[in-house]
N, CA, C and O atoms as CSV, one atom per row, in Angstrom:
chain,resi,resn,atom,element,x,y,z
A,1,MET,N,N,17.086,19.210,-19.650
A,1,MET,CA,C,16.570,18.534,-18.466
A,1,MET,C,C,16.358,17.233,-19.050
A,1,MET,O,O,15.997,17.098,-20.219
A,2,THR,N,N,16.605,16.132,-18.145
A,2,THR,CA,C,16.435,14.883,-18.284
A,2,THR,C,C,15.118,14.351,-17.637
A,2,THR,O,O,14.860,14.633,-16.467
A,3,THR,N,N,14.390,13.681,-18.298
A,3,THR,CA,C,13.336,12.912,-17.815
A,3,THR,C,C,13.319,11.652,-17.479
A,3,THR,O,O,14.162,10.966,-18.057
A,4,ALA,N,N,12.559,11.059,-16.649
A,4,ALA,CA,C,12.587,9.536,-16.454
A,4,ALA,C,C,10.914,9.324,-16.303
A,4,ALA,O,O,10.036,10.125,-15.981
A,5,ARG,N,N,10.867,8.083,-16.627
A,5,ARG,CA,C,9.577,7.356,-16.769
A,5,ARG,C,C,9.599,6.264,-15.679
A,5,ARG,O,O,10.699,5.794,-15.388
A,6,LEU,N,N,8.402,5.773,-14.991
A,6,LEU,CA,C,8.268,4.537,-14.373
A,6,LEU,C,C,8.785,3.403,-15.332
A,6,LEU,O,O,8.593,3.387,-16.548
A,7,SER,N,N,9.475,2.446,-14.600
A,7,SER,CA,C,9.763,1.197,-15.382
A,7,SER,C,C,8.631,0.355,-15.364
A,7,SER,O,O,7.837,0.396,-14.424
A,8,PRO,N,N,8.481,-0.464,-16.401
A,8,PRO,CA,C,7.526,-1.375,-16.859
A,8,PRO,C,C,7.069,-2.078,-15.339
A,8,PRO,O,O,5.902,-2.131,-14.952
A,9,GLY,N,N,8.217,-2.582,-14.602
A,9,GLY,CA,C,7.750,-3.246,-13.363
A,9,GLY,C,C,7.269,-2.316,-12.228
A,9,GLY,O,O,6.389,-2.795,-11.513
A,10,ALA,N,N,7.680,-1.107,-11.950
A,10,ALA,CA,C,7.108,-0.197,-11.099
A,10,ALA,C,C,5.735,0.197,-11.597
A,10,ALA,O,O,4.859,0.290,-10.737
A,11,SER,N,N,5.383,0.466,-12.984
A,11,SER,CA,C,4.129,0.758,-13.303
A,11,SER,C,C,3.080,-0.313,-12.971
A,11,SER,O,O,1.946,-0.115,-12.533
A,12,GLY,N,N,3.666,-1.481,-13.260
A,12,GLY,CA,C,2.825,-2.963,-13.007
A,12,GLY,C,C,2.427,-3.153,-11.591
A,12,GLY,O,O,1.277,-3.454,-11.272
A,13,ALA,N,N,3.545,-2.944,-10.614
A,13,ALA,CA,C,3.298,-2.822,-9.193
A,13,ALA,C,C,2.208,-1.921,-8.661
A,13,ALA,O,O,1.437,-2.161,-7.732
A,14,ILE,N,N,2.291,-0.734,-9.488
A,14,ILE,CA,C,1.209,0.249,-8.965
A,14,ILE,C,C,-0.059,-0.075,-9.689
A,14,ILE,O,O,-1.086,0.325,-9.139
A,15,ARG,N,N,-0.189,-0.741,-10.846
A,15,ARG,CA,C,-1.325,-1.002,-11.552
A,15,ARG,C,C,-1.894,-2.156,-10.640
A,15,ARG,O,O,-3.044,-2.011,-10.226
A,16,ARG,N,N,-1.173,-3.317,-10.280
A,16,ARG,CA,C,-1.654,-4.292,-9.422
A,16,ARG,C,C,-2.208,-3.817,-8.064
A,16,ARG,O,O,-3.275,-4.260,-7.642
A,17,PHE,N,N,-1.564,-3.022,-7.464
A,17,PHE,CA,C,-2.075,-2.675,-6.156
A,17,PHE,C,C,-3.536,-1.853,-6.340
A,17,PHE,O,O,-4.551,-2.108,-5.693
A,18,ALA,N,N,-3.409,-0.814,-7.362
A,18,ALA,CA,C,-4.594,-0.250,-7.701
A,18,ALA,C,C,-5.695,-1.032,-7.926
A,18,ALA,O,O,-6.834,-0.762,-7.542
A,19,GLY,N,N,-5.318,-2.127,-8.629
A,19,GLY,CA,C,-6.463,-3.154,-9.198
A,19,GLY,C,C,-7.081,-3.813,-7.891
A,19,GLY,O,O,-8.295,-3.986,-7.786
A,20,TRP,N,N,-6.206,-4.157,-6.933
A,20,TRP,CA,C,-6.622,-4.772,-5.535
A,20,TRP,C,C,-7.449,-3.750,-5.102
A,20,TRP,O,O,-8.639,-4.040,-4.974
A,21,VAL,N,N,-7.052,-2.480,-4.814
A,21,VAL,CA,C,-7.940,-1.490,-4.083
A,21,VAL,C,C,-9.003,-1.047,-4.656
A,21,VAL,O,O,-10.065,-1.148,-4.043
A,22,VAL,N,N,-8.976,-0.436,-6.001
A,22,VAL,CA,C,-10.104,0.118,-6.707
A,22,VAL,C,C,-11.020,-0.830,-7.283
A,22,VAL,O,O,-12.235,-0.779,-7.088
A,23,ALA,N,N,-10.488,-1.630,-7.938
A,23,ALA,CA,C,-11.667,-2.865,-8.772
A,23,ALA,C,C,-12.253,-3.876,-7.913
A,23,ALA,O,O,-13.440,-4.202,-7.889
A,24,ARG,N,N,-11.203,-4.389,-7.135
A,24,ARG,CA,C,-11.959,-5.525,-6.134
A,24,ARG,C,C,-12.132,-5.144,-4.963
A,24,ARG,O,O,-12.450,-6.018,-4.157
A,25,GLY,N,N,-11.972,-3.594,-4.425
A,25,GLY,CA,C,-12.324,-3.257,-3.212
A,25,GLY,C,C,-11.496,-4.000,-2.091
A,25,GLY,O,O,-11.962,-4.166,-0.964
A,26,SER,N,N,-10.401,-4.383,-2.417
A,26,SER,CA,C,-9.564,-5.012,-1.177
A,26,SER,C,C,-8.203,-4.886,-1.459
A,26,SER,O,O,-7.869,-4.485,-2.573
A,27,VAL,N,N,-7.209,-5.222,-0.455
A,27,VAL,CA,C,-5.935,-5.002,-0.642
A,27,VAL,C,C,-5.254,-6.663,-1.064
A,27,VAL,O,O,-4.182,-6.887,-1.625
A,28,GLY,N,N,-6.068,-7.456,-0.679
A,28,GLY,CA,C,-5.715,-8.848,-1.475
A,28,GLY,C,C,-4.568,-9.300,-0.350
A,28,GLY,O,O,-3.837,-10.186,-0.794
A,29,HIS,N,N,-4.318,-8.969,0.729
A,29,HIS,CA,C,-3.354,-9.468,1.365
A,29,HIS,C,C,-3.731,-10.354,2.594
A,29,HIS,O,O,-4.525,-9.862,3.395
A,30,PRO,N,N,-3.251,-11.601,2.826
A,30,PRO,CA,C,-3.689,-12.666,3.894
A,30,PRO,C,C,-3.744,-11.796,5.261
A,30,PRO,O,O,-4.696,-12.089,5.984
A,31,LEU,N,N,-2.910,-10.807,5.722
A,31,LEU,CA,C,-2.896,-10.304,6.759
A,31,LEU,C,C,-4.358,-9.682,7.258
A,31,LEU,O,O,-4.545,-9.433,8.449
A,32,LEU,N,N,-5.387,-9.450,6.237
A,32,LEU,CA,C,-6.469,-8.929,6.303
A,32,LEU,C,C,-7.733,-9.976,6.355
A,32,LEU,O,O,-8.916,-9.636,6.350
A,33,ASP,N,N,-7.312,-11.113,6.398
A,33,ASP,CA,C,-8.147,-12.286,6.258
A,33,ASP,C,C,-9.064,-12.173,7.909
A,33,ASP,O,O,-8.587,-12.086,9.040
A,34,GLY,N,N,-10.512,-12.217,7.463
A,34,GLY,CA,C,-11.350,-11.856,8.715
A,34,GLY,C,C,-11.461,-10.570,9.109
A,34,GLY,O,O,-12.217,-10.320,10.048
A,35,ILE,N,N,-10.821,-9.646,8.546
A,35,ILE,CA,C,-11.085,-8.217,8.932
A,35,ILE,C,C,-12.042,-7.670,7.954
A,35,ILE,O,O,-11.833,-7.763,6.745
A,36,GLU,N,N,-13.303,-6.987,8.551
A,36,GLU,CA,C,-14.010,-6.210,7.494
A,36,GLU,C,C,-13.528,-4.933,7.237
A,36,GLU,O,O,-13.518,-4.055,8.101
A,37,TYR,N,N,-13.104,-4.767,6.033
A,37,TYR,CA,C,-12.694,-3.556,5.697
A,37,TYR,C,C,-12.883,-3.018,4.313
A,37,TYR,O,O,-12.387,-1.955,3.937
A,38,ARG,N,N,-13.597,-3.774,3.600
A,38,ARG,CA,C,-13.799,-3.443,2.003
A,38,ARG,C,C,-14.391,-2.061,1.849
A,38,ARG,O,O,-14.067,-1.400,0.862
A,39,GLN,N,N,-15.178,-1.598,2.687
A,39,GLN,CA,C,-16.036,-0.385,2.542
A,39,GLN,C,C,-15.309,0.690,3.235
A,39,GLN,O,O,-15.715,1.804,2.902
A,40,THR,N,N,-14.445,0.692,4.018
A,40,THR,CA,C,-13.785,1.715,4.988
A,40,THR,C,C,-13.031,2.723,4.041
A,40,THR,O,O,-13.325,3.916,3.960
A,41,PRO,N,N,-12.107,2.155,3.391
A,41,PRO,CA,C,-11.263,3.355,2.435
A,41,PRO,C,C,-12.144,3.900,1.551
A,41,PRO,O,O,-12.020,5.122,1.473
A,42,ALA,N,N,-13.209,3.305,0.677
A,42,ALA,CA,C,-13.828,3.713,-0.148
A,42,ALA,C,C,-14.878,5.044,0.523
A,42,ALA,O,O,-15.077,6.101,-0.076
A,43,ASP,N,N,-15.322,4.776,1.558
A,43,ASP,CA,C,-16.103,5.712,2.321
A,43,ASP,C,C,-15.364,6.920,2.894
A,43,ASP,O,O,-15.956,7.921,3.300
A,44,GLU,N,N,-14.142,6.782,2.902
A,44,GLU,CA,C,-13.216,7.913,3.445
A,44,GLU,C,C,-12.174,8.055,2.236
A,44,GLU,O,O,-11.384,7.136,2.022
A,45,PRO,N,N,-12.176,9.108,1.518
A,45,PRO,CA,C,-11.187,9.341,0.596
A,45,PRO,C,C,-9.604,9.560,1.154
A,45,PRO,O,O,-8.634,9.241,0.466
A,46,THR,N,N,-9.480,10.203,2.623
A,46,THR,CA,C,-8.363,10.121,3.117
A,46,THR,C,C,-7.710,8.961,3.306
A,46,THR,O,O,-6.541,8.754,2.981
A,47,ALA,N,N,-8.554,8.082,3.907
A,47,ALA,CA,C,-8.050,6.656,4.210
A,47,ALA,C,C,-7.419,6.033,3.003
A,47,ALA,O,O,-6.301,5.524,3.086
A,48,ARG,N,N,-8.085,6.054,1.907
A,48,ARG,CA,C,-7.673,5.443,0.415
A,48,ARG,C,C,-6.357,6.190,-0.039
A,48,ARG,O,O,-5.444,5.611,-0.627
A,49,GLU,N,N,-6.346,7.541,0.292
A,49,GLU,CA,C,-5.079,8.308,-0.178
A,49,GLU,C,C,-3.938,7.800,0.870
A,49,GLU,O,O,-2.813,7.592,0.415
A,50,THR,N,N,-4.177,7.603,2.197
A,50,THR,CA,C,-3.097,7.123,3.032
A,50,THR,C,C,-2.582,5.843,2.457
A,50,THR,O,O,-1.393,5.646,2.204
A,51,LEU,N,N,-3.651,4.896,2.247
A,51,LEU,CA,C,-3.159,3.485,1.854
A,51,LEU,C,C,-2.390,3.367,0.616
A,51,LEU,O,O,-1.582,2.450,0.472
A,52,PHE,N,N,-2.625,4.351,-0.390
A,52,PHE,CA,C,-1.716,4.407,-1.576
A,52,PHE,C,C,-0.394,5.026,-1.199
A,52,PHE,O,O,0.624,4.490,-1.635
A,53,ALA,N,N,-0.295,6.119,-0.420
A,53,ALA,CA,C,0.886,6.822,-0.031
A,53,ALA,C,C,1.748,5.775,0.659
A,53,ALA,O,O,2.941,5.758,0.354
A,54,ILE,N,N,1.279,4.873,1.578
A,54,ILE,CA,C,2.026,4.065,2.177
A,54,ILE,C,C,2.821,3.010,1.418
A,54,ILE,O,O,3.962,2.643,1.698
A,55,PHE,N,N,1.925,2.500,0.243
A,55,PHE,CA,C,2.228,1.458,-0.703
A,55,PHE,C,C,3.412,2.143,-1.549
A,55,PHE,O,O,4.434,1.523,-1.847
A,56,ALA,N,N,3.188,3.419,-1.892
A,56,ALA,CA,C,4.287,4.046,-2.927
A,56,ALA,C,C,5.352,4.495,-2.195
A,56,ALA,O,O,6.441,4.490,-2.769
A,57,ASN,N,N,5.293,4.939,-0.897
A,57,ASN,CA,C,6.500,5.630,-0.283
A,57,ASN,C,C,7.382,4.382,0.168
A,57,ASN,O,O,8.607,4.493,0.116
A,58,VAL,N,N,6.690,2.980,0.689
A,58,VAL,CA,C,7.577,1.895,1.113
A,58,VAL,C,C,8.278,1.087,-0.131
A,58,VAL,O,O,9.242,0.332,-0.008
A,59,LEU,N,N,7.576,1.410,-1.391
A,59,LEU,CA,C,8.192,0.715,-2.501
A,59,LEU,C,C,9.589,1.052,-2.827
A,59,LEU,O,O,9.867,2.251,-2.838
A,60,GLU,N,N,10.415,0.292,-3.066
A,60,GLU,CA,C,11.744,0.490,-3.350
A,60,GLU,C,C,12.100,0.055,-4.746
A,60,GLU,O,O,11.815,-1.105,-5.044
A,61,LEU,N,N,12.711,0.856,-5.686
A,61,LEU,CA,C,13.122,0.656,-6.967
A,61,LEU,C,C,14.683,0.544,-6.992
A,61,LEU,O,O,15.423,1.113,-6.190
A,62,GLY,N,N,15.055,-0.207,-7.946
A,62,GLY,CA,C,16.435,-0.723,-8.079
A,62,GLY,C,C,16.941,0.317,-9.097
A,62,GLY,O,O,16.149,1.091,-9.635
A,63,GLU,N,N,18.198,0.333,-9.345
A,63,GLU,CA,C,18.904,1.277,-10.348
A,63,GLU,C,C,18.254,1.047,-11.760
A,63,GLU,O,O,18.326,2.028,-12.501
A,64,ASP,N,N,17.640,-0.051,-12.263
A,64,ASP,CA,C,17.025,-0.256,-13.409
A,64,ASP,C,C,15.404,0.327,-13.234
A,64,ASP,O,O,14.576,0.189,-14.135
A,65,GLY,N,N,15.154,0.876,-12.162
A,65,GLY,CA,C,13.595,1.405,-11.900
A,65,GLY,C,C,12.802,0.091,-11.652
A,65,GLY,O,O,11.573,0.170,-11.652
A,66,GLU,N,N,13.352,-1.011,-11.459
A,66,GLU,CA,C,12.301,-2.138,-11.111
A,66,GLU,C,C,12.154,-2.254,-9.809
A,66,GLU,O,O,13.134,-2.093,-9.081
A,67,PRO,N,N,10.875,-2.562,-9.272
A,67,PRO,CA,C,10.410,-2.953,-7.807
A,67,PRO,C,C,11.443,-3.959,-7.147
A,67,PRO,O,O,11.823,-4.981,-7.718
A,68,LEU,N,N,11.809,-3.610,-6.032
A,68,LEU,CA,C,12.652,-4.482,-5.157
A,68,LEU,C,C,11.816,-5.118,-4.086
A,68,LEU,O,O,12.131,-6.250,-3.717
A,69,ASN,N,N,10.772,-4.507,-3.540
A,69,ASN,CA,C,10.295,-5.141,-2.429
A,69,ASN,C,C,8.632,-4.807,-2.483
A,69,ASN,O,O,8.027,-4.253,-1.565
A,70,GLU,N,N,8.051,-5.241,-3.700
A,70,GLU,CA,C,6.402,-4.806,-3.988
A,70,GLU,C,C,5.780,-5.599,-2.770
A,70,GLU,O,O,4.984,-4.989,-2.055
A,71,GLN,N,N,6.081,-6.890,-2.490
A,71,GLN,CA,C,5.365,-7.633,-1.341
A,71,GLN,C,C,5.281,-6.819,-0.011
A,71,GLN,O,O,4.236,-6.554,0.582
A,72,HIS,N,N,6.587,-6.453,0.378
A,72,HIS,CA,C,6.767,-5.694,1.499
A,72,HIS,C,C,5.858,-4.404,1.553
A,72,HIS,O,O,5.281,-4.068,2.587
A,73,ALA,N,N,5.780,-3.770,0.476
A,73,ALA,CA,C,4.996,-2.461,0.318
A,73,ALA,C,C,3.477,-2.641,0.575
A,73,ALA,O,O,2.727,-1.846,1.142
A,74,GLU,N,N,3.148,-3.976,-0.017
A,74,GLU,CA,C,1.748,-4.366,-0.053
A,74,GLU,C,C,1.390,-4.779,1.583
A,74,GLU,O,O,0.281,-4.564,2.072
A,75,ARG,N,N,2.294,-5.281,2.184
A,75,ARG,CA,C,2.024,-5.782,3.793
A,75,ARG,C,C,2.039,-4.563,4.216
A,75,ARG,O,O,0.930,-4.291,4.674
A,76,ARG,N,N,2.926,-3.496,4.300
A,76,ARG,CA,C,2.779,-2.310,5.227
A,76,ARG,C,C,1.652,-1.634,4.880
A,76,ARG,O,O,1.035,-1.171,5.839
A,77,ALA,N,N,1.091,-1.391,3.552
A,77,ALA,CA,C,-0.280,-0.847,3.322
A,77,ALA,C,C,-1.401,-1.793,4.173
A,77,ALA,O,O,-2.383,-1.293,4.721
A,78,ALA,N,N,-1.141,-3.024,4.189
A,78,ALA,CA,C,-2.392,-4.006,4.650
A,78,ALA,C,C,-1.899,-3.867,6.237
A,78,ALA,O,O,-2.848,-4.124,6.979
A,79,THR,N,N,-0.832,-3.575,6.875
A,79,THR,CA,C,-0.748,-3.320,8.262
A,79,THR,C,C,-1.188,-2.108,8.692
A,79,THR,O,O,-1.517,-2.029,9.876
A,80,TRP,N,N,-1.277,-1.053,7.934
A,80,TRP,CA,C,-1.890,0.132,8.204
A,80,TRP,C,C,-3.475,-0.022,8.372
A,80,TRP,O,O,-4.105,0.385,9.348
A,81,LEU,N,N,-4.071,-0.745,7.147
A,81,LEU,CA,C,-5.542,-0.926,6.999
A,81,LEU,C,C,-5.811,-1.790,8.420
A,81,LEU,O,O,-6.711,-1.380,9.154
A,82,PHE,N,N,-5.240,-2.675,8.714
A,82,PHE,CA,C,-5.570,-3.506,9.828
A,82,PHE,C,C,-5.687,-2.578,11.061
A,82,PHE,O,O,-6.683,-2.615,11.785
A,83,ARG,N,N,-4.802,-1.872,11.248
A,83,ARG,CA,C,-4.724,-1.100,12.452
A,83,ARG,C,C,-6.005,0.023,12.325
A,83,ARG,O,O,-6.709,0.302,13.295
A,84,TYR,N,N,-6.135,0.436,11.390
A,84,TYR,CA,C,-7.096,1.440,10.750
A,84,TYR,C,C,-8.661,0.732,11.293
A,84,TYR,O,O,-9.381,1.405,12.030
A,85,CYS,N,N,-9.015,-0.446,10.922
A,85,CYS,CA,C,-10.089,-1.110,11.038
A,85,CYS,C,C,-10.322,-1.692,12.483
A,85,CYS,O,O,-11.458,-1.895,12.912
A,86,THR,N,N,-9.116,-1.963,13.249
A,86,THR,CA,C,-9.152,-2.792,14.354
A,86,THR,C,C,-8.640,-1.937,15.568
A,86,THR,O,O,-9.074,-2.295,16.663
A,87,GLY,N,N,-7.871,-0.971,15.548
A,87,GLY,CA,C,-7.222,-0.023,16.345
A,87,GLY,C,C,-5.940,-0.767,17.017
A,87,GLY,O,O,-5.258,-0.330,17.945
A,88,ARG,N,N,-5.780,-1.995,16.323
A,88,ARG,CA,C,-4.409,-2.394,17.020
A,88,ARG,C,C,-3.655,-2.970,15.859
A,88,ARG,O,O,-4.258,-3.276,14.830
A,89,LEU,N,N,-2.359,-3.131,15.982
A,89,LEU,CA,C,-1.406,-3.775,15.045
A,89,LEU,C,C,-1.598,-5.212,14.772
A,89,LEU,O,O,-2.052,-5.824,15.739
A,90,PRO,N,N,-1.406,-5.814,13.865
A,90,PRO,CA,C,-1.409,-7.078,13.720
A,90,PRO,C,C,0.003,-7.829,14.607
A,90,PRO,O,O,1.065,-7.208,14.659
A,91,GLU,N,N,-0.111,-8.899,15.123
A,91,GLU,CA,C,0.796,-9.434,15.897
A,91,GLU,C,C,2.297,-9.649,14.937
A,91,GLU,O,O,2.398,-10.068,13.784
A,92,GLY,N,N,3.252,-9.244,15.780
A,92,GLY,CA,C,4.471,-9.292,15.163
A,92,GLY,C,C,4.910,-8.127,14.182
A,92,GLY,O,O,6.082,-8.012,13.824
A,93,GLU,N,N,3.939,-7.299,13.781
A,93,GLU,CA,C,4.164,-6.084,12.850
A,93,GLU,C,C,4.582,-5.031,13.708
A,93,GLU,O,O,4.093,-4.836,14.821
A,94,PRO,N,N,5.781,-4.131,13.024
A,94,PRO,CA,C,5.974,-3.097,13.950
A,94,PRO,C,C,5.167,-1.901,13.426
A,94,PRO,O,O,4.653,-1.826,12.310
A,95,PRO,N,N,5.133,-0.990,14.385
A,95,PRO,CA,C,4.519,0.317,13.878
A,95,PRO,C,C,4.885,0.900,12.804
A,95,PRO,O,O,6.060,0.833,12.445
A,96,LEU,N,N,3.938,1.590,12.081
A,96,LEU,CA,C,4.403,2.399,10.887
A,96,LEU,C,C,5.434,3.660,11.223
A,96,LEU,O,O,5.182,4.438,12.142
A,97,ALA,N,N,6.383,3.762,10.557
A,97,ALA,CA,C,7.140,5.151,10.775
A,97,ALA,C,C,6.322,6.172,10.039
A,97,ALA,O,O,5.547,5.818,9.151
A,98,GLY,N,N,6.489,7.583,10.425
A,98,GLY,CA,C,6.024,8.687,9.900
A,98,GLY,C,C,6.202,8.833,8.731
A,98,GLY,O,O,5.304,9.350,8.066
A,99,TRP,N,N,7.520,8.388,8.066
A,99,TRP,CA,C,7.720,8.652,6.693
A,99,TRP,C,C,6.969,7.619,5.924
A,99,TRP,O,O,6.870,7.827,4.715
A,100,GLU,N,N,6.435,6.562,6.403
A,100,GLU,CA,C,5.691,5.429,5.487
A,100,GLU,C,C,4.481,5.961,5.224
A,100,GLU,O,O,4.029,5.449,4.200
A,101,ALA,N,N,3.629,6.905,5.776
A,101,ALA,CA,C,2.224,7.719,5.614
A,101,ALA,C,C,2.433,8.746,5.245
A,101,ALA,O,O,1.372,9.309,4.976
A,102,GLU,N,N,3.444,9.467,5.037
A,102,GLU,CA,C,3.570,10.929,4.550
A,102,GLU,C,C,2.826,10.887,3.418
A,102,GLU,O,O,2.877,9.921,2.657
A,103,LEU,N,N,2.002,12.024,3.189
A,103,LEU,CA,C,1.266,12.442,2.022
A,103,LEU,C,C,2.193,13.666,1.234
A,103,LEU,O,O,2.493,14.705,1.822
A,104,TYR,N,N,2.503,13.446,0.143
A,104,TYR,CA,C,3.315,14.470,-0.771
A,104,TYR,C,C,2.332,15.121,-1.717
A,104,TYR,O,O,2.721,15.959,-2.531
């Protein structure tokens, strides 16, 4: 059986996203400027779980295992959090597809 590990780049992308959400209490994305959200995911574990699921589901890795779209994955997670907090999508953002928020 062959096993694979996350590449340093993929591991770093997850670490950076976790650092923003867990250590700093934010997603760190400009889409959320002016939106009060810092306590919401921490207060609801399911919301935090969904936030991480969106980042992980959207993140694409190349053949070498390195992330191809880390900023896009962050933006989609921020889009979900914006909608979660405001009840609406940010202007110009498409709705999230079901697969983006799928919990595995």
